[in-house]
N, C-alpha and C positions, 0 to 999 in steps of 0.2 A: 503493500499501501504506501502510493507516494506520499509526501507531505502536503499536497492541497487536499489530499481524499482525507489525510488524519485531521490538517485542520478545519474540514469542511464538516466531517462526521464531529470533532470536540464538539462546535460550536452547535452542532445541531443537536448532539448531548446534551450540552450543558444548558440549554433553551427545555428540552424534554422534560431533565431533570427538574426545573425551577417548577416548569407545570407540574410535573406529578408531587414535588411539594407541595404546592400549592391546595393543589386538589385535597392530598392528605389535612390539611392544614383545614382547610374548608371541612372537611368531614369530621374534623376534631371539634372544631369551634363551633361551625355554623349547624351543625348536625346535632350537638348538644344542646343550642339555643331553640333549633326547630325542634326537639324531642320537647323540651320544656314547655314553648309556647302551646303543643298542641297538649301536652298536658294539663296546662291552666286550665286551657278551650274546653278540653274533657271532663275533667273537676268542674267548671261552672258550669256547663251542661248537664253532670251528674244531681247536682247543687240544685240547680234547676226542677229535673226531674220530680228528684226527690222530695221540694217543694208542694207542687201539683201535685203531686200523690198524698201526700199527707191533710194537705187541704180538701181534697175531694173525698177522702175516708171521713173527716170530720164532718165536711158536712154530712156525709150518709149516716154516721154515728148519733150525731145530732138531730138529724131528720127525724131517727127511727127511735130515739130515746124521747122527744117530743110526741112523738106520734102512742109513745107506751104510755105517757103521762095523760094524754088526752082519751086513750081507749081505755085505761085503768074505771075512768069515771062513768064507764059506759054498763050496763048487765043485759042489754035486750041482745039478742043475737043477730038481728036484722040488723043492728046499727053495726054492729062490731065486720061485718059482712058487709056493709058498705063503705065504712073505712077503709078496709082493707083495700078493696075495689079501687078506690080512690089513690091510696097508698100506691096501689101496683099501677096504674094508669101516669101515675106523675112521673115517672122515672122508667127511664124505656130498657136500661140494665137491671131493675127488679127483676129475676128468674123466678124468685115467690116468695108470698106475703102472706103469713098464715097467725093465727090465735089459737094455742092451748091452755089447757087446764094444767094445776101441777102434777097431773095423772099423764098427762103427754095424750090425750084427747083432743082432737083437732074440732075447734069452734067455730070459725069461721078462717077460709083459706081462697085464693083470688085463680089459682091452679090446683091439678092434681099432687099431695095427695089434700082429699077435701077432706070438709066438716066429717069426724065420726073414724079417720086413720087412726091410729092408734102409734104417735112417731116418739115414745119414750125410750125408742131403740136409740135414737140417731145421735152422731156423739155432741153435735151442738147443741142438742137439748139439755143433755148430760152436763156439756159443760157451761150452758148460762144458767142453769141451777145452781151453779159450785160459783157464781160470779161473774165469769169470767164473758165477756160481751161483746168480744169479737173471736172470731176462728178464723184460721188461716186458711188459703189455696186451697183446697180438694175436689176430688172429683167425683160430682152426684148423678148416680145410676137412677135414683128413684125420679128425676125431672127428664131424664131420655124419654124419646121417643122411641117404638119399637125398631129395631134393626138399627138406632142413630148411635152414634159413641155418645158417653154421659160427657156430658158440656162440666163445666170447672167452674167452680163461685165461690165468692168467703161467706162468712155467717156475723149476720150482727143479731143478736138477740137480748132485750130489756124485759123487766121481770113487771108483770101488771098488780098492782098493790090496793088494797082496798083502803078505807078512809081512817082504819087502827092500824096503816102500814103493813100488814099479812099478805102473803104472794098470793094471789089468785092463779094466777098464769103468767105466759109469756108471749111478746111479740117475736115474730120469727122472720128477718128476712134475709133472704139468701140473694149475692147479687153476682151478675155472669161478669167472669174475670175479665171478657173483652173492653169490659170496663178503664182498665190500666191500659189496652190498648187505643181508645179511643184519646185516652188523657195524654198521650205522649207523641202522637199523631201530627199536632203543631209542629212540634221541633226535629220531628225526624222524617218530615214525608222523604219520597224518593227520589233520588238525585240535589235534594237541598244541600246536603252534609257528603264530606269524600270521603265516602267510606267506614263511614261514620255509624253503630249499632248499639243498641240496651240492651241489656241485659239484667233482670229483675231477680235476685237469689233470697229463697227464704232463709230466715232464723235458721234453720237443720241443712243449709249447702245448697239444696235443692233450687233449681234454677224454673223460675215458674216462667218467664218469657223473655226470647232473645231469638236466635237464630234456631230453623226447628231442629239441629242432630242436636240441640244441647237441652230444649225445653224436657223437663222433669229430670235431668241427667245429676247426679251428687258431683260436684265442684270442690276439689281442697285450694283456694287461689289464696297467695300473699294479698290481692286486694281485698279479697272478703274477710281475712282474718285484721287487718289493720284496719276496717272501717269501725271492729267492733271498739279499737282504745284513740280514734283518730275521728275526727268530725268529717274530715273530707283531707282528699288527696289523689294522687295519682302512681303508677307504676310502669314497668316495664317486666312483661310477664313473656313468657308460652305456653301456649293454651295447650287441648289435647289436641287437635288439628296439624300441629306442629310448628305454626307459626308464632310470630311474636308482634307482640301489642303492645299500644301504650293505654293505657287503662283509666279513667277516672271514676271516682268510687266516692258515693254518699250512704250515710245507711239511716234510715229510718225510725226515729226516736220518739212519735208521737206528737201530737198539737194539740197546745189547750187541755180539755176536758179528755179529749180520746187518747187511748193507751198505745196506738199503732201497734204492729205486726212485727215491727224489728226485720223488713227489709232492706238487700242493699241493694243499692242502684248503681248497677257499672255499666259506663260508655267507654265502648273500644273502639279503636284505629289500628288497623293496620299498619305495622312499623315503615313497609312500604309506601304507603299512601301517607304517613305521616312524614318522612324525607324527601318527599317526590319536589319539592322546591329547591332544597340542598342538590338532590339529583341532577336538577336539572342546570342548576349553575355549574358542577363541577364539568357535566356536560360543555358547555360552552367555554371552561375554561380549556378543557383536553382540547377543543377545535380552535381556539386561539393559540393555545401551547405549539401546536404540531403547525399548523402557519410560521409562528415565531421560528421554529428549529429548520425550517424550510428557507426559511429568510437571511437566518443566519448562517447557514451551512452553504450560502451562496456568495455570502460575504468573506465567510474565511477560505472558500475557494479561491477568490478572485487575490485576494490578501497572499495567498499559498504560493500562488505563481508568481508575484513579482519579489518574494522571500526568493524562490526557489531558484529563478535566472544564473546568480553567482556560481550556486551549489551546481548545476549543472554543468559548468564550466568545470569548475573543479573535477568533478566527476569524469568530465572528457580525457583530462590529463591524466587520472588514474588508470583510464583504461590505456592509454597509449603507455606508462610503465610498465600497465602486467602484458603487454605485450612485445615489451624486453628494448623499448626507446633506450637510448644509451645515454640522453641527456630530456630533462621533462622541465621545463621551466612554467609557471602557472604566475599572471598577473592578471587575478579575476578584479573586473570595476564593478561598484556597489557599498556595502557598507561597511565601518571599520574594521567587523571582526571578521570577516570574510578574506579581506586583505591581509590579516594577520596569518588566518588559517592558510593562504597563498604560499607565504613566506615559511612558516613550517612546513607545509607538504614538500619542498623546496630542497630544504634541508635534511629531512626525512628520505628523498629518494638517494640522495649522496650518499648518507652512512648504511643504507639497505645493499647498495650495492656493492660496499666494500665487507658486509657481513655475510651476504651469498656468496662468494667466492671462499669467504672461510668453513662458512657451514656445509658445502657439499665435499672439504675437506675433511671435516669431523664426521659425517655421514657415513663415508666412504669406511672410517675407521671403524666407527660402532658398528655396521653392518658385519664386518668381518669377526668381531668378538662375538655378537650374539647368536651367530652359527656356529663358534666353538662351543658358546654355552648349551644350543639346542643339542647339538650331538653328547654333551656329559649328560643332560638331563634325557636323554633317549637311552642312554646305556644303562642310568640308572633305572629307569623306569624299570626295565628289563630284568634288570638285578632283584628288585623288589615283589617283581612279581613270580621271578623262580623261586624268593624263600619262603612266599605264599602259598605256593602252588605245593609244595614239603609239607606243610602243615597238616597232621593229621586233623584239626575243627574246622569245620564251615566255616568262611570268611567272605562277607562281602562289605563293601564302600558304598557311600552312600553324600550326595552334595545334600545343601543345605535344602532344598525344594521336591530330596526324597531320590533323586537318578542314580540310578546303579552307575556308579564309573570304577570298581574293581571290583574282583568275585575269583576265586579260586578253586582249585578241581576238587575239594573237599565239597565244598556249594554244589557243584557240580552233581556230585555223587546225589546230597542227600536230596537237592531240590527239583533238579533234572531237569537245568538248563544251561546250555552252554554260555561261554562267556560272550564269544561273540553274538549268541542269542540274546543277551538278558541288558548287556553293556548300552547304557543312555534310555533303558525304559525306567518310569518308575516303580518306586516297590511298591505304592499304594496298589496300582492298578497291577502286579502281577506276582507278588510275595505274599501282602497282606491280606486275609478275606476282609470285604466291605463291612461288615459291621465290628470289625477289630480297628480298622486303619485312623478313626478319629482319635482314638488311643493313645497309638503308635506316631500321629503328626503333635501331639501333645507331649508327650516325650522327648520327640526331636528336639521343639519349639525352647522346653528349657533345658535342654541341651546346649543348645545354640546360643543363650545367650549369656552376654559378658560376664555377668557370674552365678554359675547353674547354683539352685537350689541345695540342701547337701541331702547326697543319698540320689541325683540325679541320673549316676552314671553306675548305680549298684545293680548287680545281677535283676532282672526282671523273669518273669513266667510270660511269655507272649506264644500264641496262637498264628503260626506262619503256615503257609501252603504253597505246592508243588505246583510244578508244570502242566500236571492232569486236574487242579483244581482241589485235591485232597488235605485235610486240616493235619498240620505236623506241629504238639504242643511243642515248643522250644525256650530254654534258660536263654536268652539274651542279654549281653554285654556289648553296652552301644558308647561309645568314648568320641574324643573330637581328635584326627591326626591334622596333620600339616606335609605337605607333600609338594615340591615347586612352586612356594608363597601363595600356595590354597590351603582354605580348612576343608575338612569335609569329616563323615561321621563315619569310623571303624566299629564293624560289628561282627562277634561270634555269635555262635549260635551252637549252642549242645540240644540233642534229639533227645525231648523226654519222654517217649514213647514206650519204653523198656520199663520206665523207674513207674510211671502211672499205672502200667498191665500189674506190678507190682504190690504197689501200695492198695490196687482196687482189690489182688487177690487175699492181700492180707487182710483189708477190712471184711471181707467176704466170709474168711475163715475164723477172724472175730466173732462177728454177729451172729455166725453159726454155730461156733464151739459155745457161746453165750446160752443160747436158745438153747442148743439140746443140754446145758447141763443145768437150765433155770426148775425143769421141774424133776427130777431127781436129788438136786441140790435142795429144793425147796422138802422134801419129805427127810433127808436126812435132819434137815436141822429143825423139823417138827417134833421128829422123837426124842432127839438132845433137849430139844427145848422141855419136851413133856418130862425127862428123866432131870435136869436141872431145876426143875418148878416143883412140879406135885410129889413127884417119887423124892427128891435131895433127901429128903430128911430119914428112906429108909435106904440110901446108900454106907457106904462104910466110909470110912475121912479120906483114904486115900483116892479112891474111886471118885469121891465126889471133888476131889479137885481135877483130878484126868476131865471128869463131866465137864467143867465150871470152863475150862479150855478147851474143849471141844466146841461148849457151847460159842464160846468168845469168838474159836477161826468159823465156826459153819456162820455165824450170823454176818462174820466181814466178808465170809463169801458170797453170802445172799446179797450182798450191797454193791459186791462186786461184780455180779454177774448182772441186778439191776441198773446198775449207771454204763456197763459194757453195753446193756442194748439200747437203754437210751440214749447212749453215745451213737450208736451205730443207727439208729432215729433219726437224730439230729445231723449227721452227717449224707444220711441219704435224703430227706427231708421228708420223713414219713411222721415227725412229730409235730401233733396238733395241739391247739390252743384253744379251748371253750371260755372266751372273753367277756367279761362283764363285768359293773359297776362291783365293787366289792371292800366291806370294811373289815380293815386287817386286824383288830381285837376278838372276833370269833375263828379266824382264822391262823392267829396266832395260838390262842388257848387251844386250837384242835390239833398244831403242830404238837404243841406242850404233849398232850397224852397219849399222840402216836408215837412219841420218839422215850416217854416213860418207861415203858417196860425196858426200855434197853439200857436203863442207866440207874434202874431201881437196885439191882444186884450188887450193884457197889456204893450203893446208899447216896448216892449225886441227887442232889436235888435240883429242880428246876424253877427259879425265880423269874415271873413275870412284872415287870411295868410296863404298862400301856398309859400316854400321857393323851390324852382328848379321843376324838374316834378319827383317825385318817380313813380316807379310802383310797382305791388305787380303780384301775382299769388292768382288769387281769383274769386268768384263769386259776380258781380257787383252787382244784387240787396241785397244780403245780406250785404254788405260791408255797401251800403246805407242804410238800416236798423239799423244797430250799430250806425254809426254815429247819424243819425235823432234821435234815441232813447235818446241817451246821453246828442242831445242837448237839447232835451223837459226836460230829468231828471235835466241839470245844470239850466235851465228856472225855474225849481219850486223852486230853494232856492234863486232867484233874486227878488227883488222889484220892481216894475212897473216902465218902464223904463231903466231898466240894460241893460246891453250886455254879450250877452256870445259868447266868445275869442275860434275860431280853428284856432290851430296853427298847421300846416305838414311841419315836415322836415326830412332829411336822418340822422341816428344818427346810429354810430357804427357799417354799413352795414343791417340796420333797418329803417322801414318805421315808425316816430314816427306822433301818432295823439293824440294832446291833447284838450280836452274839457272842460275848465273851466268858470264857474261863482258864485260868492259868495266872503266866505268869504276867505282871506290866509291861510293859512297853516301854521299852530305852528309847531315851532321846537321841539325836543324831551325833552328840559328843561323846556320849557313852557308848553309842555303837561303831565308831570311829575308833576308840581307845578299846574297845571289845577286840575288833576286829585287829587290831596292830600286836596284840597279846597274844593274843590264840589263833590267828595267822588268818588265811582265806579259807570259807567253809564250804564244801559241798552243797549246792542247793536241795531242798528236800525231794525227792522221787515225784512224781506229780500225783495227786490224787484224782482217779476220774471223776469222780464224785463232783468233786469241787468242780472239775471242769464241766459237769452237767448242769450245777449251780449257775455258773458264769454264764452258760447258752441262755438258760430257761431266762435268768436277768434281761441278758443282751434281747432276747426276743421280746420283752414288758417296756423295751426305752429305759431299762436303767443303769446301774451301774454297780461294781462286786468288787471288792478285794478287801485285804484285810487289815485290821485297823492298826491306825500309824498313827494318832495323839500319843506323846510321850506322857505316861502316869497311867492312861489304859490298861485291859487286863487284855490279853492278848485275844484274837477272835477273827469276827469276820463281819465286815457291816454293807448292808444291801438299802440301795435307795432307788425308788419309784416315784414317776410322777404322780401325785396327787390328782384326783379327780371330783368336781363341786357334786 
């Protein structure tokens, strides 16, 4: 793009940006002002409509009240009927006018239900008897013609009283709801307002009058809620039709002695209609901005032509120098800056000619050096490949995109890819199954970081695949290597297929052995338990000791077999949990009862301390199994007559179960001193029962471990999440 085009574009862009900023400012300022003006107008319309409705309702209320006073002095039914007919004829929106005694029997009526009908069950009648003289808008099926929909009315009821003030009957008037539509007609004639619509909402948030889709619907609008605390105002709201509206609101609170019905009058206008003048102004500004952009673009192009003339002379001289002209002299005519540029160009041309000859000599020397270095690198690469091919372990190298760059003979034997076939291809497309590729890519990304995280280069078990697509479990060690100034990932892979087969066979053998031993061992244990319990007193002293030893060993073997079965179920995914909300207190007590027979013969006591009633979400039987197993494990560390403590409490939003018995835990300083005095200790053999406990607690999203707080007795701590 030339200078002229750039200047023209820049001037046009500046003008367009100015117009855009102006449109934005108009939208922010004029738009807010337009909304405020529209809101004020809609609020005023809502207030005017509210006043008209309140005054008209008061007129009907006062008229019916005066008529009730007049009818109270009449006793003849013919007089009552004449007055009722006159009242009916006086106002076209009266749907029904009638007089009934206190038992609800109609004495006189302008329309059916006629004299003699019983209206005591009508809602308005019962409400008027209680002193409520105004009834809200409702459907009146009793006034509907056959096959026609029920008209909507609101009720006015006044008591009739005799000279002593006793109630003798009621004057009831039902007013057509079209009365309200007729009242608002002068303010909302079609085409008179730009999209302005009135909506009347009852005190229980039901639309009494408004657009057809809304009538009878229940609405929860902020404007309706605000009307109960503010006399009038406006809000910006999005209604159920998905459109945004400016809504003015005003609430009816009664007029003079008329109590009113708590209606809220809403006057809404579509936001697009409210902002129509602002949109028109923005359109005009955009048109003016486009014209200004075209004008400024033309002026910029003309100015650029005058500025670029001396620069074109410099460009022509540069082309002569590029073509190899012996001497190039530039004397551009124009402004001072271009003349200085021409002089600098002449000086630079001379220096370039001097440097050109020196540069050609240096290029020849460096070319010879690079050819020698390239030959050395190729020889080194062949030597490295020979070393890798003699390795018995499969090896391959990848660049930072996962592309294979190195491949030895052992890798060919394992994955069935020749070096010439796989080098240059992506590992995630040839070696890594699609569902394992993201994990490997994350590992490569962490290894390639400037400061890889600790353990990033440690061996990991991965699943790769050979050329035929068969998945091969491998142990993979990946590091970062350098060769020829470039970095790449160096990976050694060891096939784990044989190891996995051996481990699976070992697991199956252990499971089968545990299941085969469980039944006969249980019978042996029951027999020894019988000898050590009920028949112990009948045995000689020396035999009793042998039976006790046999009982302890058989109990340990039963627990071991049960633990092995549980471990197999956990490893194979057959362990099932029936989880529900559980109170810990009965579960702990149940676990103590289950463990009691195992500790009774040694005189060991189980002490429970349960604070509160913590609840967890889990399997009751498995939780009891964990606690009972930990109680039995703690009892093994105690001398006869000792005590196993089980403490349950809520700690930081979790249920903590501490099972302890034995010597106090030493602190960190004492532990270090003991290690120096006694030398390194061998770790205890792993208890299958504790592994089962740890797996069950982990399945309940809890934590499990030995007691480590200094001063506490040795044992184990279980924490489970609390539930409400």
